[in-house]
Backbone as CSV, one residue per row, in Angstrom:
resi,resn,N_x,N_y,N_z,CA_x,CA_y,CA_z,C_x,C_y,C_z
1,MET,0.828,-1.197,0.000,0.000,0.000,0.000,0.867,1.255,0.000
2,GLY,1.976,1.172,0.798,2.842,2.321,0.901,3.477,2.678,-0.430
3,SER,4.005,1.638,-1.172,4.664,1.899,-2.450,3.684,2.470,-3.458
4,LYS,2.471,1.947,-3.409,1.456,2.473,-4.331,1.158,3.931,-4.018
5,GLY,1.152,4.216,-2.678,0.877,5.588,-2.274,1.965,6.531,-2.764
6,THR,3.249,6.077,-2.648,4.353,6.892,-3.101,4.266,7.112,-4.605
7,SER,3.963,6.006,-5.315,3.855,6.087,-6.766,2.750,7.045,-7.160
8,GLY,1.636,6.983,-6.390,0.524,7.878,-6.688,0.913,9.328,-6.471
9,ALA,1.680,9.616,-5.418,2.099,10.978,-5.124,2.992,11.504,-6.242
10,GLU,3.952,10.651,-6.722,4.858,11.058,-7.797,4.081,11.328,-9.091
11,GLY,3.098,10.428,-9.314,2.276,10.600,-10.517,1.507,11.899,-10.477
12,SER,1.018,12.223,-9.253,0.268,13.466,-9.104,1.165,14.669,-9.327
13,ALA,2.419,14.590,-8.802,3.352,15.699,-8.969,3.692,15.888,-10.441
14,LYS,3.939,14.749,-11.155,4.255,14.824,-12.575,3.095,15.394,-13.370
15,ALA,1.896,14.955,-12.993,0.713,15.461,-13.690,0.578,16.950,-13.487
16,GLY,0.832,17.370,-12.216,0.763,18.798,-11.931,1.800,19.563,-12.717
17,SER,3.031,18.936,-12.804,4.097,19.593,-13.574,3.693,19.740,-15.027
18,LYS,3.098,18.692,-15.621,2.664,18.738,-17.016,1.592,19.796,-17.228
19,ARG,0.670,19.845,-16.213,-0.374,20.855,-16.332,0.220,22.253,-16.282
20,GLY,1.257,22.418,-15.399,1.912,23.717,-15.294,2.587,24.092,-16.601
21,ILE,3.300,23.123,-17.202,3.960,23.371,-18.481,2.929,23.701,-19.546
22,GLY,1.810,22.957,-19.496,0.750,23.214,-20.475,0.219,24.626,-20.368
23,ARG,-0.004,25.093,-19.106,-0.504,26.446,-18.901,0.509,27.478,-19.382
24,ARG,1.816,27.225,-19.041,2.856,28.151,-19.492,2.947,28.185,-21.013
25,GLY,2.827,26.958,-21.602,2.859,26.883,-23.069,1.734,27.679,-23.699
26,LEU,0.569,27.563,-23.093,-0.580,28.313,-23.611,-0.343,29.806,-23.483
27,LEU,0.206,30.211,-22.322,0.473,31.633,-22.105,1.516,32.156,-23.089
28,ILE,2.608,31.361,-23.287,3.651,31.758,-24.228,3.099,31.812,-25.645
29,GLY,2.290,30.770,-25.991,1.680,30.734,-27.318,0.762,31.921,-27.556
30,ALA,-0.024,32.251,-26.518,-0.934,33.394,-26.636,-0.154,34.692,-26.794
31,ALA,0.971,34.792,-26.048,1.796,35.999,-26.145,2.403,36.110,-27.542
32,ALA,2.877,34.965,-28.078,3.464,34.969,-29.428,2.424,35.359,-30.462
33,THR,1.212,34.818,-30.277,0.126,35.165,-31.198,-0.191,36.648,-31.128
34,ALA,-0.212,37.164,-29.897,-0.488,38.594,-29.715,0.585,39.444,-30.376
35,VAL,1.866,39.015,-30.218,2.967,39.750,-30.851,2.829,39.689,-32.363
36,GLY,2.538,38.479,-32.876,2.362,38.326,-34.319,1.237,39.188,-34.844
37,THR,0.128,39.222,-34.112,-1.012,40.050,-34.513,-0.645,41.521,-34.478
38,ALA,0.120,41.909,-33.448,0.548,43.310,-33.330,1.453,43.708,-34.494
39,VAL,2.350,42.787,-34.888,3.254,43.055,-36.015,2.457,43.215,-37.300
40,LEU,1.498,42.304,-37.508,0.648,42.404,-38.701,-0.133,43.708,-38.707
41,ALA,-0.675,44.068,-37.542,-1.442,45.314,-37.435,-0.551,46.521,-37.711
42,ARG,0.687,46.467,-37.189,1.627,47.560,-37.420,1.966,47.682,-38.910
43,ASP,2.197,46.522,-39.562,2.516,46.536,-40.989,1.357,47.086,-41.802
44,GLU,0.138,46.670,-41.431,-1.033,47.175,-42.147,-1.195,48.675,-41.931
45,LEU,-0.885,49.134,-40.702,-0.982,50.562,-40.401,0.051,51.336,-41.228
46,LYS,1.277,50.786,-41.327,2.317,51.431,-42.127,1.886,51.536,-43.586
47,ARG,1.193,50.510,-44.048,0.769,50.507,-45.444,-0.459,51.377,-45.679
48,ALA,-1.174,51.692,-44.612,-2.420,52.449,-44.762,-2.295,53.915,-44.377
49,TRP,-1.130,54.333,-43.899,-0.987,55.704,-43.388,-1.330,56.748,-44.430
50,TRP,-1.042,56.439,-45.695,-1.248,57.417,-46.766,-2.718,57.703,-47.027
51,ARG,-3.615,56.875,-46.461,-5.048,57.108,-46.660,-5.573,58.275,-45.814
52,LEU,-4.764,58.746,-44.866,-5.179,59.878,-44.045,-5.321,61.127,-44.916
53,PRO,-6.280,61.978,-44.614,-6.481,63.197,-45.421,-5.214,64.028,-45.533
54,GLY,-4.882,64.428,-46.740,-3.731,65.280,-46.978,-2.413,64.545,-47.099
55,ILE,-2.411,63.205,-46.930,-1.173,62.426,-46.964,-0.942,61.800,-48.337
56,GLU,-1.995,61.367,-48.983,-1.869,60.660,-50.260,-1.156,61.514,-51.310
57,LYS,-0.324,60.861,-52.119,0.352,61.570,-53.189,-0.679,62.196,-54.123
58,PRO,-0.429,63.407,-54.619,-1.391,64.044,-55.529,-1.526,63.269,-56.823
59,ARG,-2.739,63.187,-57.319,-3.015,62.482,-58.569,-3.785,63.412,-59.500
60,LYS,-3.520,63.272,-60.779,-4.244,64.027,-61.789,-4.884,63.059,-62.768
61,PRO,-6.138,63.273,-63.130,-6.789,62.398,-64.103,-6.006,62.349,-65.411
62,GLY,-5.778,61.130,-65.898,-5.078,60.975,-67.169,-3.570,61.033,-67.069
63,GLU,-3.031,61.193,-65.856,-1.582,61.279,-65.693,-0.945,59.909,-65.900
64,VAL,0.211,59.872,-66.583,0.909,58.614,-66.834,2.247,58.599,-66.104
65,ASP,2.753,57.396,-65.851,4.068,57.238,-65.231,5.165,57.136,-66.284
66,TYR,4.774,56.772,-67.501,5.722,56.608,-68.599,5.343,57.595,-69.687
67,ALA,6.248,58.510,-69.984,5.923,59.649,-70.848,5.442,59.246,-72.242
68,ARG,5.882,58.078,-72.737,5.515,57.656,-74.092,4.181,56.911,-74.149
69,ALA,3.530,56.761,-73.010,2.288,55.993,-72.962,1.059,56.878,-73.149
70,GLU,0.020,56.275,-73.714,-1.306,56.888,-73.799,-2.127,56.387,-72.608
71,TRP,-2.823,57.292,-71.935,-3.647,56.881,-70.797,-4.998,56.379,-71.272
72,ILE,-5.335,55.126,-70.896,-6.659,54.551,-71.114,-7.016,53.844,-69.811
73,SER,-7.995,54.342,-69.097,-8.266,53.862,-67.747,-8.911,52.481,-67.719
74,ALA,-8.353,51.589,-66.896,-8.973,50.291,-66.627,-10.112,50.475,-65.628
75,SER,-11.000,49.502,-65.563,-12.078,49.562,-64.578,-11.513,49.507,-63.165
76,PRO,-12.000,50.345,-62.256,-11.546,50.303,-60.859,-11.752,48.949,-60.188
77,ALA,-12.614,48.103,-60.770,-12.843,46.775,-60.202,-11.668,45.836,-60.462
78,ASN,-10.756,46.242,-61.354,-9.659,45.361,-61.754,-8.308,45.753,-61.145
79,TRP,-8.347,46.653,-60.169,-7.127,47.049,-59.475,-7.489,47.593,-58.105
80,ARG,-6.455,47.761,-57.251,-6.660,48.251,-55.880,-5.813,49.495,-55.653
81,ARG,-6.442,50.508,-55.093,-5.743,51.767,-54.821,-4.653,51.554,-53.777
82,ALA,-3.478,52.105,-54.034,-2.356,51.965,-53.111,-1.479,53.207,-53.206
83,ASP,-0.288,53.139,-52.624,0.642,54.257,-52.657,2.069,53.714,-52.800
84,ARG,2.214,52.821,-53.760,3.527,52.209,-53.978,4.523,53.252,-54.502
85,PRO,5.800,53.132,-54.201,6.424,52.052,-53.418,6.489,52.318,-51.908
86,ASP,5.747,53.304,-51.403,5.796,53.598,-49.966,5.118,52.514,-49.134
87,ASP,4.045,51.918,-49.661,3.384,50.872,-48.879,3.776,49.470,-49.333
88,TYR,4.114,49.290,-50.597,4.598,48.007,-51.103,5.810,48.258,-51.994
89,THR,6.912,47.583,-51.709,8.115,47.717,-52.528,7.869,47.122,-53.907
90,ILE,8.285,47.827,-54.945,8.179,47.316,-56.311,9.536,46.761,-56.714
91,ASP,9.613,45.433,-56.937,10.890,44.820,-57.296,10.767,43.777,-58.406
92,ARG,9.652,43.783,-59.105,9.458,42.847,-60.206,8.720,43.518,-61.368
93,VAL,9.029,43.047,-62.581,8.235,43.357,-63.771,7.750,42.017,-64.310
94,VAL,6.463,41.904,-64.564,5.892,40.657,-65.060,5.461,40.841,-66.514
95,ILE,5.969,39.961,-67.385,5.692,40.006,-68.815,4.528,39.076,-69.149
96,HIS,3.523,39.634,-69.808,2.339,38.880,-70.215,2.165,38.935,-71.732
97,VAL,1.375,38.013,-72.254,0.907,38.065,-73.645,-0.607,37.972,-73.602
98,THR,-1.276,38.813,-74.384,-2.724,38.988,-74.260,-3.550,37.787,-74.711
99,GLN,-2.984,36.942,-75.595,-3.782,35.886,-76.247,-4.978,36.513,-76.976
100,GLY,-4.699,37.585,-77.667,-5.730,38.302,-78.413,-5.158,39.605,-78.935
101,SER,-6.028,40.452,-79.409,-5.604,41.730,-79.976,-5.428,42.782,-78.885
102,TYR,-4.758,43.841,-79.255,-4.600,44.997,-78.368,-5.976,45.531,-77.983
103,ARG,-6.838,45.668,-78.987,-8.167,46.229,-78.741,-8.961,45.363,-77.769
104,SER,-8.878,44.035,-77.917,-9.644,43.153,-77.021,-9.095,43.212,-75.594
105,ALA,-7.770,43.364,-75.466,-7.177,43.466,-74.125,-7.654,44.730,-73.422
106,VAL,-7.626,45.848,-74.133,-8.100,47.107,-73.565,-9.565,46.990,-73.153
107,LYS,-10.343,46.346,-73.993,-11.782,46.209,-73.722,-12.046,45.398,-72.452
108,VAL,-11.361,44.260,-72.300,-11.621,43.430,-71.117,-11.077,44.085,-69.847
109,PHE,-9.994,44.850,-69.973,-9.467,45.532,-68.794,-10.391,46.662,-68.343
110,GLN,-11.235,47.140,-69.236,-12.232,48.154,-68.881,-13.544,47.532,-68.399
111,ASP,-13.625,46.203,-68.440,-14.831,45.490,-68.023,-14.747,45.175,-66.531
112,PRO,-15.648,45.720,-65.697,-15.580,45.472,-64.251,-15.803,44.010,-63.882
113,GLY,-16.406,43.241,-64.784,-16.640,41.842,-64.487,-15.457,40.936,-64.799
114,HIS,-14.430,41.502,-65.433,-13.289,40.677,-65.836,-12.420,40.284,-64.651
115,GLY,-12.234,41.192,-63.707,-11.487,40.883,-62.495,-9.978,40.908,-62.621
116,ALA,-9.473,41.404,-63.747,-8.021,41.453,-63.931,-7.663,42.547,-64.923
117,ALA,-6.441,43.085,-64.775,-5.919,44.081,-65.703,-4.444,44.298,-65.392
118,ALA,-3.686,44.672,-66.415,-2.273,44.982,-66.234,-2.073,46.495,-66.250
119,HIS,-0.918,46.926,-65.779,-0.624,48.365,-65.791,-0.493,48.897,-67.217
120,TYR,0.147,48.105,-68.097,0.426,48.557,-69.460,0.016,47.500,-70.474
121,VAL,-0.291,47.975,-71.697,-0.506,47.092,-72.847,0.346,47.638,-73.991
122,VAL,1.149,46.755,-74.597,2.020,47.150,-75.709,1.486,46.529,-76.996
123,ARG,1.277,47.361,-77.994,0.748,46.917,-79.279,1.887,46.428,-80.180
124,LYS,1.554,45.695,-81.237,2.574,45.164,-82.153,3.404,46.268,-82.798
125,ASP,2.788,47.419,-83.036,3.523,48.516,-83.678,4.319,49.351,-82.681
126,GLY,4.323,48.948,-81.410,5.104,49.636,-80.390,4.341,50.660,-79.573
127,HIS,3.076,50.882,-79.910,2.278,51.830,-79.131,2.058,51.272,-77.724
128,VAL,2.148,52.152,-76.727,2.000,51.746,-75.326,0.809,52.460,-74.696
129,ALA,-0.059,51.696,-74.059,-1.170,52.262,-73.287,-0.932,51.971,-71.812
130,GLN,-1.095,52.973,-70.969,-1.090,52.748,-69.523,-2.525,52.766,-69.043
131,MET,-2.928,51.708,-68.321,-4.312,51.577,-67.892,-4.484,51.659,-66.383
132,ILE,-3.389,51.507,-65.641,-3.402,51.588,-64.176,-2.122,52.284,-63.745
133,ARG,-2.216,53.190,-62.783,-1.020,53.857,-62.273,-0.098,52.859,-61.582
134,GLU,1.192,53.082,-61.689,2.147,52.225,-60.992,1.998,52.332,-59.478
135,LEU,1.449,53.419,-59.006,1.151,53.569,-57.581,0.250,52.447,-57.077
136,ASP,-0.637,51.982,-57.955,-1.714,51.088,-57.550,-1.405,49.621,-57.856
137,VAL,-2.131,48.733,-57.190,-1.944,47.292,-57.324,-2.892,46.766,-58.401
138,ALA,-2.329,46.341,-59.515,-3.137,45.775,-60.600,-3.335,44.285,-60.351
139,PHE,-4.516,43.785,-60.701,-4.803,42.354,-60.556,-4.387,41.661,-61.860
140,HIS,-3.095,41.378,-61.980,-2.595,40.847,-63.244,-1.859,39.522,-63.116
141,ALA,-1.307,39.221,-61.951,-0.422,38.067,-61.829,-1.095,36.819,-61.272
142,GLY,-2.293,36.969,-60.693,-2.956,35.819,-60.089,-2.330,35.404,-58.769
143,ASN,-1.561,36.300,-58.159,-0.880,36.034,-56.890,-0.805,37.370,-56.160
144,ARG,-1.410,37.449,-54.989,-1.518,38.736,-54.301,-0.152,39.371,-54.031
145,SER,0.805,38.568,-53.554,2.123,39.098,-53.257,2.790,39.671,-54.502
146,PHE,2.691,38.950,-55.619,3.286,39.441,-56.860,2.539,40.662,-57.390
147,ASN,1.238,40.682,-57.235,0.489,41.878,-57.636,0.984,43.106,-56.895
148,GLU,1.223,42.935,-55.589,1.623,44.069,-54.760,3.049,44.539,-55.048
149,ARG,3.901,43.638,-55.518,5.314,43.977,-55.678,5.734,44.222,-57.120
150,SER,4.817,44.127,-58.085,5.230,44.148,-59.483,4.444,45.145,-60.329
151,VAL,5.015,45.399,-61.507,4.328,46.127,-62.576,4.081,45.122,-63.695
152,GLY,2.857,45.061,-64.188,2.496,44.095,-65.221,2.421,44.743,-66.597
153,ILE,3.032,44.087,-67.598,3.022,44.579,-68.976,2.459,43.504,-69.891
154,GLU,1.353,43.803,-70.545,0.748,42.911,-71.535,1.293,43.236,-72.927
155,HIS,1.389,42.197,-73.759,1.860,42.353,-75.134,0.854,41.723,-76.094
156,GLU,0.472,42.469,-77.094,-0.508,41.997,-78.070,0.016,40.753,-78.791
157,GLY,-0.834,39.731,-78.900,-0.438,38.560,-79.668,-0.839,37.254,-79.018
158,PHE,-0.281,36.180,-79.570,-0.554,34.821,-79.103,0.778,34.117,-78.822
159,VAL,0.814,33.294,-77.780,2.064,32.658,-77.374,2.615,31.699,-78.426
160,ASP,1.755,31.148,-79.267,2.214,30.176,-80.265,2.491,30.807,-81.627
161,ARG,2.546,32.146,-81.695,2.810,32.846,-82.947,3.990,33.799,-82.774
162,PRO,5.207,33.302,-83.009,6.395,34.141,-82.801,6.390,35.402,-83.655
163,GLN,5.684,35.371,-84.779,5.624,36.551,-85.643,4.891,37.714,-84.985
164,ASP,4.112,37.437,-83.940,3.411,38.516,-83.231,4.367,39.387,-82.424
165,PHE,5.529,38.832,-82.074,6.484,39.579,-81.255,7.421,40.350,-82.187
166,THR,6.962,41.500,-82.593,7.675,42.303,-83.589,8.850,43.061,-82.968
167,ALA,9.730,43.535,-83.850,10.864,44.347,-83.398,10.372,45.621,-82.720
168,ALA,9.295,46.204,-83.277,8.733,47.428,-82.677,8.202,47.154,-81.275
169,MET,7.567,45.992,-81.094,7.033,45.630,-79.785,8.162,45.398,-78.783
170,TYR,9.157,44.610,-79.175,10.290,44.356,-78.289,10.959,45.658,-77.870
171,GLY,11.188,46.527,-78.843,11.876,47.785,-78.550,11.088,48.672,-77.609
172,ALA,9.792,48.838,-77.891,8.948,49.695,-77.056,8.809,49.127,-75.646
173,SER,8.612,47.820,-75.553,8.466,47.190,-74.248,9.763,47.277,-73.455
174,ALA,10.900,47.091,-74.133,12.195,47.162,-73.453,12.439,48.558,-72.889
175,ARG,12.079,49.581,-73.651,12.248,50.962,-73.152,11.355,51.211,-71.943
176,LEU,10.145,50.676,-71.986,9.221,50.805,-70.853,9.775,50.097,-69.619
177,THR,10.216,48.852,-69.796,10.758,48.090,-68.668,12.010,48.747,-68.120
178,ALA,12.853,49.281,-68.988,14.063,49.985,-68.536,13.698,51.180,-67.667
179,ALA,12.658,51.918,-68.064,12.214,53.079,-67.282,11.685,52.652,-65.916
180,ILE,10.937,51.546,-65.881,10.401,51.032,-64.617,11.540,50.588,-63.709
181,CYS,12.495,49.831,-64.281,13.637,49.349,-63.490,14.454,50.513,-62.949
182,ASP,14.627,51.530,-63.756,15.387,52.698,-63.323,14.671,53.438,-62.200
183,ARG,13.346,53.534,-62.326,12.544,54.280,-61.347,12.589,53.625,-59.965
184,TYR,12.603,52.289,-59.913,12.516,51.593,-58.626,13.791,50.841,-58.252
185,GLY,14.852,51.005,-59.043,16.111,50.331,-58.739,16.032,48.822,-58.887
186,ILE,15.283,48.353,-59.887,15.111,46.917,-60.107,16.251,46.403,-60.987
187,PRO,16.955,45.348,-60.570,18.019,44.786,-61.417,17.447,44.243,-62.734
188,VAL,18.208,44.401,-63.799,17.772,43.885,-65.108,18.294,42.460,-65.243
189,ASP,17.534,41.518,-64.721,17.896,40.099,-64.829,16.624,39.260,-64.771
190,ARG,16.808,37.952,-64.958,15.644,37.054,-65.042,15.039,36.732,-63.675
191,GLU,15.670,37.161,-62.613,15.047,37.006,-61.301,14.007,38.084,-61.063
192,HIS,14.236,39.255,-61.632,13.375,40.407,-61.366,12.472,40.776,-62.537
193,ILE,12.810,40.314,-63.730,11.939,40.488,-64.896,11.497,39.090,-65.293
194,VAL,10.250,38.778,-65.032,9.778,37.391,-65.136,8.554,37.289,-66.046
195,GLY,8.302,36.075,-66.494,7.087,35.805,-67.258,5.944,35.452,-66.331
196,HIS,4.731,35.644,-66.820,3.554,35.287,-66.030,3.608,33.819,-65.611
197,VAL,4.132,32.975,-66.488,4.229,31.549,-66.209,5.068,31.252,-64.972
198,GLU,5.956,32.167,-64.609,6.863,31.949,-63.474,6.299,32.430,-62.144
199,VAL,5.145,33.048,-62.154,4.530,33.517,-60.908,3.999,32.316,-60.134
200,PRO,4.354,32.167,-58.860,3.893,31.019,-58.072,2.371,30.901,-58.076
201,GLY,1.898,29.673,-58.329,0.468,29.395,-58.270,-0.301,29.708,-59.537
202,THR,0.360,30.246,-60.560,-0.366,30.602,-61.770,-0.663,29.380,-62.626
203,ASP,-1.717,29.483,-63.447,-2.007,28.430,-64.425,-1.815,28.956,-65.844
204,HIS,-1.118,30.097,-65.975,-0.876,30.698,-67.287,0.469,30.231,-67.851
205,THR,0.610,30.309,-69.180,1.838,29.863,-69.836,2.593,31.001,-70.512
206,ASP,2.033,32.207,-70.495,2.660,33.328,-71.201,3.889,33.857,-70.447
207,PRO,4.854,34.388,-71.186,4.812,34.757,-72.602,5.109,33.614,-73.571
208,GLY,5.401,32.428,-73.080,5.585,31.274,-73.949,6.999,31.100,-74.468
209,LYS,7.220,29.983,-75.148,8.570,29.598,-75.576,9.122,30.473,-76.696
210,HIS,8.257,31.208,-77.390,8.729,32.039,-78.497,9.175,33.439,-78.053
211,TRP,8.936,33.759,-76.798,9.410,35.055,-76.301,10.924,34.965,-76.134
212,ASP,11.660,35.854,-76.787,13.119,35.802,-76.804,13.679,36.597,-75.623
213,TRP,13.930,35.888,-74.518,14.384,36.550,-73.295,15.767,37.173,-73.444
214,ASP,16.669,36.475,-74.128,18.021,37.025,-74.314,17.964,38.343,-75.078
215,ARG,17.200,38.349,-76.149,17.041,39.569,-76.951,16.410,40.676,-76.126
216,TYR,15.387,40.301,-75.365,14.636,41.304,-74.600,15.509,41.953,-73.530
217,LEU,16.208,41.135,-72.743,17.038,41.698,-71.670,18.181,42.534,-72.237
218,LYS,18.717,42.133,-73.389,19.749,42.929,-74.028,19.208,44.306,-74.407
219,LEU,17.982,44.335,-74.921,17.341,45.602,-75.285,17.041,46.449,-74.038
220,VAL,16.609,45.810,-72.964,16.328,46.545,-71.731,17.606,47.173,-71.190
221,ARG,18.690,46.405,-71.170,19.971,46.948,-70.680,20.455,48.112,-71.547
222,ALA,20.319,47.951,-72.866,20.745,49.020,-73.767,19.915,50.270,-73.553
223,ALA,18.599,50.101,-73.374,17.711,51.245,-73.152,18.013,51.919,-71.824
224,ARG,18.337,51.144,-70.816,18.627,51.727,-69.510,19.943,52.500,-69.548
225,THR,20.916,51.976,-70.267,22.196,52.681,-70.407,22.018,53.982,-71.168
226,ALA,21.214,53.915,-72.232,20.972,55.107,-73.052,20.249,56.183,-72.261
């Protein structure tokens, strides 16, 4: 009886110790969660400060970020108002292909039911339209993080038709990308200038195997140097 009693006492002490550890673990876990929540709240506050009256950068209707672009406004349903790069760092350019004509791309980006749009559309003849300010988050990459950190450029054509990627298009797009990279200090390499197909979680294949990356990056570097 005595040994059982001793064993019972030890078991009770161990159980109490486990319960104590459990309570401490819960308290530590709750504190960590609170800290994590506070950090998230702080980050969101840092990103939202510009919404206060008189803080937001001045905007003018029809204003473009790239001097050679024509302003054609996308539907507000296809992008989110922001104040980049103050609230989100811009460190990527994402290359897209429209899988259609320039006109059809502009039309769908103006459709509030489409749910997506890029900052720029480049036509085969080299004409550039800006549809969303670089300040703002365009819904173009299918990945929230990439949307927040990137500028999206659409190119008129189809991924399986290399003839759609004209010299005029490559040149105009390269000058645009060079200006974006210069503005935000983005390195001109394949880590920072990517295809839509390379965005995590995407089901898109553009710009496809016919997009000449070596040619394009060479043109971007030359334009940036010039």
